[in-house]
PQR file of N, CA, C, O and H, with PARSE charges and radii, in Angstrom:
ATOM      1  N   UNK A   1     105.140 107.728 109.596 -0.4000 1.5000
ATOM      2  CA  UNK A   1     103.799 107.965 109.095 -0.0000 2.0000
ATOM      3  C   UNK A   1     103.521 109.462 109.121  0.5500 1.7000
ATOM      4  O   UNK A   1     103.935 110.164 110.044 -0.5500 1.4000
ATOM      5  N   UNK A   2     102.837 109.930 108.129 -0.4000 1.5000
ATOM      6  CA  UNK A   2     102.393 111.312 108.046 -0.0000 2.0000
ATOM      7  C   UNK A   2     100.876 111.326 107.976  0.5500 1.7000
ATOM      8  O   UNK A   2     100.315 111.179 106.890 -0.5500 1.4000
ATOM      9  H   UNK A   2     102.501 109.360 107.380  0.4000 1.0000
ATOM     10  N   UNK A   3     100.194 111.498 109.104 -0.4000 1.5000
ATOM     11  CA  UNK A   3      98.735 111.524 109.046 -0.0000 2.0000
ATOM     12  C   UNK A   3      98.239 112.755 108.291  0.5500 1.7000
ATOM     13  O   UNK A   3      98.799 113.845 108.407 -0.5500 1.4000
ATOM     14  H   UNK A   3     100.649 111.618 109.986  0.4000 1.0000
ATOM     15  N   UNK A   4      97.185 112.556 107.522 -0.4000 1.5000
ATOM     16  CA  UNK A   4      96.579 113.664 106.809 -0.0000 2.0000
ATOM     17  C   UNK A   4      97.391 114.178 105.636  0.5500 1.7000
ATOM     18  O   UNK A   4      97.359 115.371 105.332 -0.5500 1.4000
ATOM     19  H   UNK A   4      96.729 111.670 107.427  0.4000 1.0000
ATOM     20  N   UNK A   5      98.134 113.271 104.961 -0.4000 1.5000
ATOM     21  CA  UNK A   5      98.921 113.683 103.799 -0.0000 2.0000
ATOM     22  C   UNK A   5      98.927 112.568 102.767  0.5500 1.7000
ATOM     23  O   UNK A   5      98.755 111.395 103.099 -0.5500 1.4000
ATOM     24  H   UNK A   5      98.160 112.303 105.208  0.4000 1.0000
ATOM     25  N   UNK A   6      99.128 112.952 101.504 -0.4000 1.5000
ATOM     26  CA  UNK A   6      99.265 111.952 100.459 -0.0000 2.0000
ATOM     27  C   UNK A   6     100.023 112.527  99.279  0.5500 1.7000
ATOM     28  O   UNK A   6     100.336 113.718  99.256 -0.5500 1.4000
ATOM     29  H   UNK A   6      99.267 113.904 101.234  0.4000 1.0000
ATOM     30  N   UNK A   7     100.320 111.680  98.294 -0.4000 1.5000
ATOM     31  CA  UNK A   7     100.910 112.076  97.021 -0.0000 2.0000
ATOM     32  C   UNK A   7      99.896 111.789  95.942  0.5500 1.7000
ATOM     33  O   UNK A   7      99.003 110.963  96.132 -0.5500 1.4000
ATOM     34  H   UNK A   7     100.066 110.713  98.313  0.4000 1.0000
ATOM     35  N   UNK A   8     100.017 112.452  94.823 -0.4000 1.5000
ATOM     36  CA  UNK A   8      99.278 112.096  93.614 -0.0000 2.0000
ATOM     37  C   UNK A   8     100.152 111.185  92.761  0.5500 1.7000
ATOM     38  O   UNK A   8     101.372 111.165  92.930 -0.5500 1.4000
ATOM     39  H   UNK A   8     100.742 113.123  94.669  0.4000 1.0000
ATOM     40  N   UNK A   9      99.551 110.440  91.856 -0.4000 1.5000
ATOM     41  CA  UNK A   9     100.307 109.653  90.892 -0.0000 2.0000
ATOM     42  C   UNK A   9     100.735 108.289  91.360  0.5500 1.7000
ATOM     43  O   UNK A   9     101.845 107.856  91.049 -0.5500 1.4000
ATOM     44  H   UNK A   9      98.561 110.456  91.718  0.4000 1.0000
ATOM     45  N   UNK A  10      99.894 107.597  92.098 -0.4000 1.5000
ATOM     46  CA  UNK A  10     100.240 106.255  92.566 -0.0000 2.0000
ATOM     47  C   UNK A  10     100.421 105.302  91.395  0.5500 1.7000
ATOM     48  O   UNK A  10      99.794 105.457  90.347 -0.5500 1.4000
ATOM     49  H   UNK A  10      98.992 107.948  92.351  0.4000 1.0000
ATOM     50  N   UNK A  11     101.281 104.320  91.588 -0.4000 1.5000
ATOM     51  CA  UNK A  11     101.521 103.316  90.561 -0.0000 2.0000
ATOM     52  C   UNK A  11     100.311 102.416  90.387  0.5500 1.7000
ATOM     53  O   UNK A  11      99.898 102.130  89.264 -0.5500 1.4000
ATOM     54  H   UNK A  11     101.790 104.194  92.440  0.4000 1.0000
ATOM     55  N   UNK A  12      99.744 101.972  91.497 -0.4000 1.5000
ATOM     56  CA  UNK A  12      98.574 101.099  91.465 -0.0000 2.0000
ATOM     57  C   UNK A  12      97.851 101.184  92.805  0.5500 1.7000
ATOM     58  O   UNK A  12      98.378 101.745  93.766 -0.5500 1.4000
ATOM     59  H   UNK A  12     100.080 102.204  92.410  0.4000 1.0000
ATOM     60  N   UNK A  13      96.654 100.631  92.866 -0.4000 1.5000
ATOM     61  CA  UNK A  13      95.892 100.670  94.108 -0.0000 2.0000
ATOM     62  C   UNK A  13      95.152  99.362  94.321  0.5500 1.7000
ATOM     63  O   UNK A  13      94.948  98.585  93.389 -0.5500 1.4000
ATOM     64  H   UNK A  13      96.226 100.175  92.085  0.4000 1.0000
ATOM     65  N   UNK A  14      94.753  99.134  95.567 -0.4000 1.5000
ATOM     66  CA  UNK A  14      94.043  97.908  95.932 -0.0000 2.0000
ATOM     67  C   UNK A  14      93.215  98.166  97.181  0.5500 1.7000
ATOM     68  O   UNK A  14      93.651  98.889  98.078 -0.5500 1.4000
ATOM     69  H   UNK A  14      94.918  99.766  96.324  0.4000 1.0000
ATOM     70  N   UNK A  15      92.024  97.581  97.247 -0.4000 1.5000
ATOM     71  CA  UNK A  15      91.237  97.639  98.478 -0.0000 2.0000
ATOM     72  C   UNK A  15      91.852  96.672  99.486  0.5500 1.7000
ATOM     73  O   UNK A  15      92.114  95.513  99.165 -0.5500 1.4000
ATOM     74  H   UNK A  15      91.670  96.994  96.519  0.4000 1.0000
ATOM     75  N   UNK A  16      92.077  97.151 100.689 -0.4000 1.5000
ATOM     76  CA  UNK A  16      92.649  96.340 101.762 -0.0000 2.0000
ATOM     77  C   UNK A  16      91.877  96.593 103.043  0.5500 1.7000
ATOM     78  O   UNK A  16      91.062  97.514 103.107 -0.5500 1.4000
ATOM     79  H   UNK A  16      91.864  98.093 100.949  0.4000 1.0000
ATOM     80  N   UNK A  17      92.124  95.791 104.053 -0.4000 1.5000
ATOM     81  CA  UNK A  17      91.390  95.933 105.304 -0.0000 2.0000
ATOM     82  C   UNK A  17      92.023  96.868 106.315  0.5500 1.7000
ATOM     83  O   UNK A  17      91.320  97.426 107.158 -0.5500 1.4000
ATOM     84  H   UNK A  17      92.786  95.044 104.001  0.4000 1.0000
ATOM     85  N   UNK A  18      93.347  97.056 106.253 -0.4000 1.5000
ATOM     86  CA  UNK A  18      94.013  97.851 107.279 -0.0000 2.0000
ATOM     87  C   UNK A  18      95.265  98.520 106.723  0.5500 1.7000
ATOM     88  O   UNK A  18      95.730  98.190 105.632 -0.5500 1.4000
ATOM     89  H   UNK A  18      93.919  96.604 105.568  0.4000 1.0000
ATOM     90  N   UNK A  19      95.798  99.459 107.488 -0.4000 1.5000
ATOM     91  CA  UNK A  19      97.046 100.124 107.115 -0.0000 2.0000
ATOM     92  C   UNK A  19      98.179  99.112 107.028  0.5500 1.7000
ATOM     93  O   UNK A  19      99.000  99.185 106.115 -0.5500 1.4000
ATOM     94  H   UNK A  19      95.421  99.727 108.374  0.4000 1.0000
ATOM     95  N   UNK A  20      98.235  98.170 107.962 -0.4000 1.5000
ATOM     96  CA  UNK A  20      99.296  97.155 107.956 -0.0000 2.0000
ATOM     97  C   UNK A  20      99.224  96.302 106.687  0.5500 1.7000
ATOM     98  O   UNK A  20     100.259  95.972 106.108 -0.5500 1.4000
ATOM     99  H   UNK A  20      97.567  98.111 108.704  0.4000 1.0000
ATOM    100  N   UNK A  21      98.024  95.946 106.252 -0.4000 1.5000
ATOM    101  CA  UNK A  21      97.858  95.173 105.019 -0.0000 2.0000
ATOM    102  C   UNK A  21      98.307  95.991 103.808  0.5500 1.7000
ATOM    103  O   UNK A  21      98.870  95.440 102.862 -0.5500 1.4000
ATOM    104  H   UNK A  21      97.183  96.214 106.722  0.4000 1.0000
ATOM    105  N   UNK A  22      98.065  97.271 103.832 -0.4000 1.5000
ATOM    106  CA  UNK A  22      98.471  98.160 102.750 -0.0000 2.0000
ATOM    107  C   UNK A  22      99.992  98.130 102.593  0.5500 1.7000
ATOM    108  O   UNK A  22     100.498  97.949 101.486 -0.5500 1.4000
ATOM    109  H   UNK A  22      97.607  97.718 104.600  0.4000 1.0000
ATOM    110  N   UNK A  23     100.701  98.301 103.670 -0.4000 1.5000
ATOM    111  CA  UNK A  23     102.161  98.297 103.636 -0.0000 2.0000
ATOM    112  C   UNK A  23     102.681  96.934 103.203  0.5500 1.7000
ATOM    113  O   UNK A  23     103.570  96.841 102.357 -0.5500 1.4000
ATOM    114  H   UNK A  23     100.290  98.448 104.569  0.4000 1.0000
ATOM    115  N   UNK A  24     102.130  95.893 103.778 -0.4000 1.5000
ATOM    116  CA  UNK A  24     102.554  94.532 103.461 -0.0000 2.0000
ATOM    117  C   UNK A  24     102.328  94.194 101.991  0.5500 1.7000
ATOM    118  O   UNK A  24     103.185  93.582 101.353 -0.5500 1.4000
ATOM    119  H   UNK A  24     101.408  95.969 104.465  0.4000 1.0000
ATOM    120  N   UNK A  25     101.169  94.595 101.449 -0.4000 1.5000
ATOM    121  CA  UNK A  25     100.857  94.341 100.041 -0.0000 2.0000
ATOM    122  C   UNK A  25     101.877  95.007  99.133  0.5500 1.7000
ATOM    123  O   UNK A  25     102.397  94.375  98.214 -0.5500 1.4000
ATOM    124  H   UNK A  25     100.473  95.093 101.967  0.4000 1.0000
ATOM    125  N   UNK A  26     102.164  96.266  99.381 -0.4000 1.5000
ATOM    126  CA  UNK A  26     103.111  96.989  98.531 -0.0000 2.0000
ATOM    127  C   UNK A  26     104.489  96.341  98.581  0.5500 1.7000
ATOM    128  O   UNK A  26     105.116  96.132  97.542 -0.5500 1.4000
ATOM    129  H   UNK A  26     101.741  96.780 100.128  0.4000 1.0000
ATOM    130  N   UNK A  27     104.959  96.027  99.766 -0.4000 1.5000
ATOM    131  CA  UNK A  27     106.296  95.455  99.908 -0.0000 2.0000
ATOM    132  C   UNK A  27     106.393  94.063  99.296  0.5500 1.7000
ATOM    133  O   UNK A  27     107.450  93.692  98.787 -0.5500 1.4000
ATOM    134  H   UNK A  27     104.450  96.197 100.610  0.4000 1.0000
ATOM    135  N   UNK A  28     105.322  93.293  99.333 -0.4000 1.5000
ATOM    136  CA  UNK A  28     105.378  91.941  98.778 -0.0000 2.0000
ATOM    137  C   UNK A  28     105.204  91.932  97.256  0.5500 1.7000
ATOM    138  O   UNK A  28     105.743  91.051  96.585 -0.5500 1.4000
ATOM    139  H   UNK A  28     104.463  93.595  99.746  0.4000 1.0000
ATOM    140  N   UNK A  29     104.474  92.879  96.711 -0.4000 1.5000
ATOM    141  CA  UNK A  29     104.198  92.900  95.274 -0.0000 2.0000
ATOM    142  C   UNK A  29     105.244  93.666  94.462  0.5500 1.7000
ATOM    143  O   UNK A  29     105.485  93.350  93.297 -0.5500 1.4000
ATOM    144  H   UNK A  29     104.036  93.594  97.255  0.4000 1.0000
ATOM    145  N   UNK A  30     105.854  94.658  95.072 -0.4000 1.5000
ATOM    146  CA  UNK A  30     106.745  95.541  94.334 -0.0000 2.0000
ATOM    147  C   UNK A  30     108.079  95.691  95.060  0.5500 1.7000
ATOM    148  O   UNK A  30     108.125  96.330  96.111 -0.5500 1.4000
ATOM    149  H   UNK A  30     105.659  94.915  96.018  0.4000 1.0000
ATOM    150  N   UNK A  31     109.159  95.127  94.537 -0.4000 1.5000
ATOM    151  CA  UNK A  31     110.468  95.237  95.195 -0.0000 2.0000
ATOM    152  C   UNK A  31     110.935  96.678  95.366  0.5500 1.7000
ATOM    153  O   UNK A  31     111.730  96.970  96.259 -0.5500 1.4000
ATOM    154  H   UNK A  31     109.122  94.609  93.683  0.4000 1.0000
ATOM    155  N   UNK A  32     110.450  97.578  94.519 -0.4000 1.5000
ATOM    156  CA  UNK A  32     110.856  98.977  94.624 -0.0000 2.0000
ATOM    157  C   UNK A  32     109.806  99.826  95.335  0.5500 1.7000
ATOM    158  O   UNK A  32     109.769 101.041  95.145 -0.5500 1.4000
ATOM    159  H   UNK A  32     109.804  97.341  93.793  0.4000 1.0000
ATOM    160  N   UNK A  33     108.960  99.214  96.144 -0.4000 1.5000
ATOM    161  CA  UNK A  33     107.950  99.960  96.893 -0.0000 2.0000
ATOM    162  C   UNK A  33     108.641 101.006  97.768  0.5500 1.7000
ATOM    163  O   UNK A  33     109.486 100.676  98.601 -0.5500 1.4000
ATOM    164  H   UNK A  33     108.989  98.227  96.299  0.4000 1.0000
ATOM    165  N   UNK A  34     108.273 102.260  97.568 -0.4000 1.5000
ATOM    166  CA  UNK A  34     108.890 103.350  98.320 -0.0000 2.0000
ATOM    167  C   UNK A  34     107.967 103.892  99.404  0.5500 1.7000
ATOM    168  O   UNK A  34     108.429 104.329 100.459 -0.5500 1.4000
ATOM    169  H   UNK A  34     107.587 102.529  96.892  0.4000 1.0000
ATOM    170  N   UNK A  35     106.668 103.861  99.144 -0.4000 1.5000
ATOM    171  CA  UNK A  35     105.726 104.447 100.088 -0.0000 2.0000
ATOM    172  C   UNK A  35     104.316 104.013  99.719  0.5500 1.7000
ATOM    173  O   UNK A  35     104.059 103.547  98.610 -0.5500 1.4000
ATOM    174  H   UNK A  35     106.293 103.506  98.287  0.4000 1.0000
ATOM    175  N   UNK A  36     103.417 104.177 100.670 -0.4000 1.5000
ATOM    176  CA  UNK A  36     102.004 103.923 100.413 -0.0000 2.0000
ATOM    177  C   UNK A  36     101.174 105.040 101.018  0.5500 1.7000
ATOM    178  O   UNK A  36     101.555 105.648 102.018 -0.5500 1.4000
ATOM    179  H   UNK A  36     103.626 104.557 101.572  0.4000 1.0000
ATOM    180  N   UNK A  37     100.033 105.299 100.395 -0.4000 1.5000
ATOM    181  CA  UNK A  37      99.004 106.144 100.977 -0.0000 2.0000
ATOM    182  C   UNK A  37      97.834 105.221 101.294  0.5500 1.7000
ATOM    183  O   UNK A  37      97.390 104.453 100.440 -0.5500 1.4000
ATOM    184  H   UNK A  37      99.724 104.804  99.582  0.4000 1.0000
ATOM    185  N   UNK A  38      97.341 105.302 102.517 -0.4000 1.5000
ATOM    186  CA  UNK A  38      96.200 104.488 102.918 -0.0000 2.0000
ATOM    187  C   UNK A  38      95.018 105.407 103.141  0.5500 1.7000
ATOM    188  O   UNK A  38      95.055 106.275 104.014 -0.5500 1.4000
ATOM    189  H   UNK A  38      97.701 105.926 103.210  0.4000 1.0000
ATOM    190  N   UNK A  39      93.957 105.220 102.347 -0.4000 1.5000
ATOM    191  CA  UNK A  39      92.756 106.024 102.490 -0.0000 2.0000
ATOM    192  C   UNK A  39      91.929 105.453 103.633  0.5500 1.7000
ATOM    193  O   UNK A  39      91.421 104.335 103.545 -0.5500 1.4000
ATOM    194  H   UNK A  39      93.927 104.515 101.638  0.4000 1.0000
ATOM    195  N   UNK A  40      91.801 106.214 104.687 -0.4000 1.5000
ATOM    196  CA  UNK A  40      91.131 105.767 105.904 -0.0000 2.0000
ATOM    197  C   UNK A  40      89.663 105.468 105.661  0.5500 1.7000
ATOM    198  O   UNK A  40      89.130 104.501 106.205 -0.5500 1.4000
ATOM    199  H   UNK A  40      92.213 107.122 104.758  0.4000 1.0000
ATOM    200  N   UNK A  41      89.005 106.283 104.853 -0.4000 1.5000
ATOM    201  CA  UNK A  41      87.565 106.158 104.646 -0.0000 2.0000
ATOM    202  C   UNK A  41      87.163 104.940 103.846  0.5500 1.7000
ATOM    203  O   UNK A  41      86.281 104.187 104.261 -0.5500 1.4000
ATOM    204  H   UNK A  41      89.438 107.069 104.411  0.4000 1.0000
ATOM    205  N   UNK A  42      87.799 104.735 102.700 -0.4000 1.5000
ATOM    206  CA  UNK A  42      87.363 103.622 101.851 -0.0000 2.0000
ATOM    207  C   UNK A  42      88.348 102.456 101.827  0.5500 1.7000
ATOM    208  O   UNK A  42      88.150 101.493 101.086 -0.5500 1.4000
ATOM    209  H   UNK A  42      88.515 105.346 102.363  0.4000 1.0000
ATOM    210  N   UNK A  43      89.410 102.538 102.634 -0.4000 1.5000
ATOM    211  CA  UNK A  43      90.391 101.455 102.801 -0.0000 2.0000
ATOM    212  C   UNK A  43      91.075 101.053 101.499  0.5500 1.7000
ATOM    213  O   UNK A  43      91.311  99.874 101.234 -0.5500 1.4000
ATOM    214  H   UNK A  43      89.570 103.320 103.236  0.4000 1.0000
ATOM    215  N   UNK A  44      91.381 102.052 100.706 -0.4000 1.5000
ATOM    216  CA  UNK A  44      92.126 101.798  99.474 -0.0000 2.0000
ATOM    217  C   UNK A  44      93.589 102.137  99.723  0.5500 1.7000
ATOM    218  O   UNK A  44      93.920 103.149 100.341 -0.5500 1.4000
ATOM    219  H   UNK A  44      91.190 103.009 100.921  0.4000 1.0000
ATOM    220  N   UNK A  45      94.449 101.264  99.226 -0.4000 1.5000
ATOM    221  CA  UNK A  45      95.886 101.408  99.382 -0.0000 2.0000
ATOM    222  C   UNK A  45      96.480 101.851  98.050  0.5500 1.7000
ATOM    223  O   UNK A  45      96.189 101.251  97.015 -0.5500 1.4000
ATOM    224  H   UNK A  45      94.181 100.442  98.724  0.4000 1.0000
ATOM    225  N   UNK A  46      97.305 102.890  98.062 -0.4000 1.5000
ATOM    226  CA  UNK A  46      97.952 103.402  96.858 -0.0000 2.0000
ATOM    227  C   UNK A  46      99.455 103.186  96.982  0.5500 1.7000
ATOM    228  O   UNK A  46     100.077 103.658  97.934 -0.5500 1.4000
ATOM    229  H   UNK A  46      97.541 103.378  98.902  0.4000 1.0000
ATOM    230  N   UNK A  47     100.037 102.474  96.023 -0.4000 1.5000
ATOM    231  CA  UNK A  47     101.460 102.126  96.069 -0.0000 2.0000
ATOM    232  C   UNK A  47     102.298 103.075  95.233  0.5500 1.7000
ATOM    233  O   UNK A  47     101.875 103.508  94.161 -0.5500 1.4000
ATOM    234  H   UNK A  47      99.532 102.091  95.250  0.4000 1.0000
ATOM    235  N   UNK A  48     103.485 103.398  95.723 -0.4000 1.5000
ATOM    236  CA  UNK A  48     104.432 104.265  95.044 -0.0000 2.0000
ATOM    237  C   UNK A  48     105.783 103.569  94.956  0.5500 1.7000
ATOM    238  O   UNK A  48     106.212 102.897  95.894 -0.5500 1.4000
ATOM    239  H   UNK A  48     103.829 103.047  96.594  0.4000 1.0000
ATOM    240  N   UNK A  49     106.445 103.737  93.822 -0.4000 1.5000
ATOM    241  CA  UNK A  49     107.748 103.118  93.590 -0.0000 2.0000
ATOM    242  C   UNK A  49     108.849 104.158  93.751  0.5500 1.7000
ATOM    243  O   UNK A  49     108.577 105.349  93.899 -0.5500 1.4000
ATOM    244  H   UNK A  49     106.097 104.283  93.060  0.4000 1.0000
ATOM    245  N   UNK A  50     110.071 103.703  93.720 -0.4000 1.5000
ATOM    246  CA  UNK A  50     111.221 104.579  93.918 -0.0000 2.0000
ATOM    247  C   UNK A  50     111.243 105.755  92.958  0.5500 1.7000
ATOM    248  O   UNK A  50     111.737 106.824  93.314 -0.5500 1.4000
ATOM    249  H   UNK A  50     110.292 102.735  93.600  0.4000 1.0000
ATOM    250  N   UNK A  51     110.724 105.588  91.757 -0.4000 1.5000
ATOM    251  CA  UNK A  51     110.774 106.647  90.764 -0.0000 2.0000
ATOM    252  C   UNK A  51     109.872 107.830  91.101  0.5500 1.7000
ATOM    253  O   UNK A  51     110.094 108.936  90.606 -0.5500 1.4000
ATOM    254  H   UNK A  51     110.323 104.720  91.467  0.4000 1.0000
ATOM    255  N   UNK A  52     108.874 107.615  91.924 -0.4000 1.5000
ATOM    256  CA  UNK A  52     107.921 108.683  92.253 -0.0000 2.0000
ATOM    257  C   UNK A  52     108.495 109.605  93.319  0.5500 1.7000
ATOM    258  O   UNK A  52     108.858 109.151  94.404 -0.5500 1.4000
ATOM    259  H   UNK A  52     108.694 106.717  92.326  0.4000 1.0000
ATOM    260  N   UNK A  53     108.577 110.879  93.021 -0.4000 1.5000
ATOM    261  CA  UNK A  53     109.043 111.863  93.987 -0.0000 2.0000
ATOM    262  C   UNK A  53     108.165 113.107  93.996  0.5500 1.7000
ATOM    263  O   UNK A  53     108.694 114.219  94.006 -0.5500 1.4000
ATOM    264  H   UNK A  53     108.282 111.248  92.139  0.4000 1.0000
ATOM    265  N   UNK A  54     106.834 112.958  93.994 -0.4000 1.5000
ATOM    266  CA  UNK A  54     106.001 114.162  94.076 -0.0000 2.0000
ATOM    267  C   UNK A  54     106.040 114.765  95.476  0.5500 1.7000
ATOM    268  O   UNK A  54     106.617 114.187  96.397 -0.5500 1.4000
ATOM    269  H   UNK A  54     106.405 112.055  93.986  0.4000 1.0000
ATOM    270  N   UNK A  55     105.435 115.906  95.620 -0.4000 1.5000
ATOM    271  CA  UNK A  55     105.423 116.578  96.918 -0.0000 2.0000
ATOM    272  C   UNK A  55     104.197 116.169  97.727  0.5500 1.7000
ATOM    273  O   UNK A  55     103.148 115.827  97.182 -0.5500 1.4000
ATOM    274  H   UNK A  55     104.966 116.376  94.872  0.4000 1.0000
ATOM    275  N   UNK A  56     104.369 116.218  99.043 -0.4000 1.5000
ATOM    276  CA  UNK A  56     103.246 115.948  99.938 -0.0000 2.0000
ATOM    277  C   UNK A  56     102.164 116.991  99.737  0.5500 1.7000
ATOM    278  O   UNK A  56     102.449 118.142  99.409 -0.5500 1.4000
ATOM    279  H   UNK A  56     105.222 116.496  99.485  0.4000 1.0000
ATOM    280  N   UNK A  57     100.935 116.584  99.933 -0.4000 1.5000
ATOM    281  CA  UNK A  57      99.829 117.526  99.947 -0.0000 2.0000
ATOM    282  C   UNK A  57      98.940 117.177 101.129  0.5500 1.7000
ATOM    283  O   UNK A  57      98.776 115.999 101.448 -0.5500 1.4000
ATOM    284  H   UNK A  57     100.704 115.649 100.200  0.4000 1.0000
ATOM    285  N   UNK A  58      98.366 118.169 101.779 -0.4000 1.5000
ATOM    286  CA  UNK A  58      97.454 117.896 102.889 -0.0000 2.0000
ATOM    287  C   UNK A  58      96.221 117.149 102.395  0.5500 1.7000
ATOM    288  O   UNK A  58      95.651 117.499 101.362 -0.5500 1.4000
ATOM    289  H   UNK A  58      98.499 119.126 101.520  0.4000 1.0000
ATOM    290  N   UNK A  59      95.820 116.143 103.116 -0.4000 1.5000
ATOM    291  CA  UNK A  59      94.627 115.384 102.754 -0.0000 2.0000
ATOM    292  C   UNK A  59      94.160 114.617 103.988  0.5500 1.7000
ATOM    293  O   UNK A  59      94.800 113.646 104.391 -0.5500 1.4000
ATOM    294  H   UNK A  59      96.283 115.858 103.956  0.4000 1.0000
ATOM    295  N   UNK A  60      93.066 115.039 104.584 -0.4000 1.5000
ATOM    296  CA  UNK A  60      92.579 114.425 105.818 -0.0000 2.0000
ATOM    297  C   UNK A  60      92.153 112.980 105.652  0.5500 1.7000
ATOM    298  O   UNK A  60      92.032 112.250 106.636 -0.5500 1.4000
ATOM    299  H   UNK A  60      92.546 115.829 104.257  0.4000 1.0000
ATOM    300  N   UNK A  61      91.923 112.556 104.403 -0.4000 1.5000
ATOM    301  CA  UNK A  61      91.413 111.201 104.192 -0.0000 2.0000
ATOM    302  C   UNK A  61      92.487 110.140 104.297  0.5500 1.7000
ATOM    303  O   UNK A  61      92.165 108.961 104.448 -0.5500 1.4000
ATOM    304  H   UNK A  61      92.021 113.149 103.604  0.4000 1.0000
ATOM    305  N   UNK A  62      93.767 110.524 104.222 -0.4000 1.5000
ATOM    306  CA  UNK A  62      94.821 109.526 104.030 -0.0000 2.0000
ATOM    307  C   UNK A  62      95.911 109.584 105.093  0.5500 1.7000
ATOM    308  O   UNK A  62      96.138 110.616 105.724 -0.5500 1.4000
ATOM    309  H   UNK A  62      94.028 111.482 104.099  0.4000 1.0000
ATOM    310  N   UNK A  63      96.578 108.445 105.272 -0.4000 1.5000
ATOM    311  CA  UNK A  63      97.801 108.368 106.046 -0.0000 2.0000
ATOM    312  C   UNK A  63      98.921 107.976 105.101  0.5500 1.7000
ATOM    313  O   UNK A  63      98.764 107.061 104.293 -0.5500 1.4000
ATOM    314  H   UNK A  63      96.393 107.607 104.758  0.4000 1.0000
ATOM    315  N   UNK A  64     100.032 108.651 105.195 -0.4000 1.5000
ATOM    316  CA  UNK A  64     101.177 108.445 104.311 -0.0000 2.0000
ATOM    317  C   UNK A  64     102.256 107.680 105.065  0.5500 1.7000
ATOM    318  O   UNK A  64     102.630 108.063 106.174 -0.5500 1.4000
ATOM    319  H   UNK A  64     100.160 109.395 105.851  0.4000 1.0000
ATOM    320  N   UNK A  65     102.756 106.607 104.474 -0.4000 1.5000
ATOM    321  CA  UNK A  65     103.812 105.816 105.079 -0.0000 2.0000
ATOM    322  C   UNK A  65     105.015 105.784 104.156  0.5500 1.7000
ATOM    323  O   UNK A  65     104.910 105.344 103.011 -0.5500 1.4000
ATOM    324  H   UNK A  65     102.452 106.296 103.574  0.4000 1.0000
ATOM    325  N   UNK A  66     106.162 106.250 104.647 -0.4000 1.5000
ATOM    326  CA  UNK A  66     107.420 106.146 103.919 -0.0000 2.0000
ATOM    327  C   UNK A  66     108.025 104.783 104.274  0.5500 1.7000
ATOM    328  O   UNK A  66     108.225 104.477 105.449 -0.5500 1.4000
ATOM    329  H   UNK A  66     106.247 106.608 105.577  0.4000 1.0000
ATOM    330  N   UNK A  67     108.309 103.988 103.280 -0.4000 1.5000
ATOM    331  CA  UNK A  67     108.834 102.651 103.511 -0.0000 2.0000
ATOM    332  C   UNK A  67     110.340 102.610 103.272  0.5500 1.7000
ATOM    333  O   UNK A  67     111.067 101.953 104.017 -0.5500 1.4000
ATOM    334  H   UNK A  67     108.146 104.236 102.325  0.4000 1.0000
ATOM    335  N   UNK A  68     110.811 103.302 102.244 -0.4000 1.5000
ATOM    336  CA  UNK A  68     112.211 103.275 101.880 -0.0000 2.0000
ATOM    337  C   UNK A  68     112.729 104.685 101.765  0.5500 1.7000
ATOM    338  O   UNK A  68     112.055 105.547 101.199 -0.5500 1.4000
ATOM    339  H   UNK A  68     110.221 103.836 101.639  0.4000 1.0000
ATOM    340  N   UNK A  69     113.900 104.937 102.283 -0.4000 1.5000
ATOM    341  CA  UNK A  69     114.504 106.257 102.168 -0.0000 2.0000
ATOM    342  C   UNK A  69     115.937 106.084 101.708  0.5500 1.7000
ATOM    343  O   UNK A  69     116.713 105.389 102.363 -0.5500 1.4000
ATOM    344  H   UNK A  69     114.447 104.237 102.742  0.4000 1.0000
ATOM    345  N   UNK A  70     116.306 106.703 100.591 -0.4000 1.5000
ATOM    346  CA  UNK A  70     117.670 106.593 100.085 -0.0000 2.0000
ATOM    347  C   UNK A  70     118.486 107.863 100.315  0.5500 1.7000
ATOM    348  O   UNK A  70     119.532 108.054  99.695 -0.5500 1.4000
ATOM    349  H   UNK A  70     115.675 107.268 100.058  0.4000 1.0000
ATOM    350  N   UNK A  71     118.015 108.715 101.192 -0.4000 1.5000
ATOM    351  CA  UNK A  71     118.752 109.906 101.540 -0.0000 2.0000
ATOM    352  C   UNK A  71     118.514 111.105 100.639  0.5500 1.7000
ATOM    353  O   UNK A  71     119.151 112.146 100.805 -0.5500 1.4000
ATOM    354  H   UNK A  71     117.165 108.560 101.696  0.4000 1.0000
ATOM    355  N   UNK A  72     117.584 110.964  99.668 -0.4000 1.5000
ATOM    356  CA  UNK A  72     117.330 112.097  98.791 -0.0000 2.0000
ATOM    357  C   UNK A  72     115.990 112.725  99.108  0.5500 1.7000
ATOM    358  O   UNK A  72     115.598 113.701  98.468 -0.5500 1.4000
ATOM    359  H   UNK A  72     117.066 110.119  99.533  0.4000 1.0000
TER
END
């Protein structure tokens, strides 16, 4: 987890109740789920697929979770 960081360009988003639900939703809906950003304030989950490789940016509102790492 990277607290206070996020990416731009999420594939899709969903309102969820917790960080754990955010991760679970992405992994169950998208086989290529690579990471999620969880917005702490409004509890919105942003899903990212393997194709997304933007750079981290500081953002106090979000927690960044890397789910899959292929060594690149």
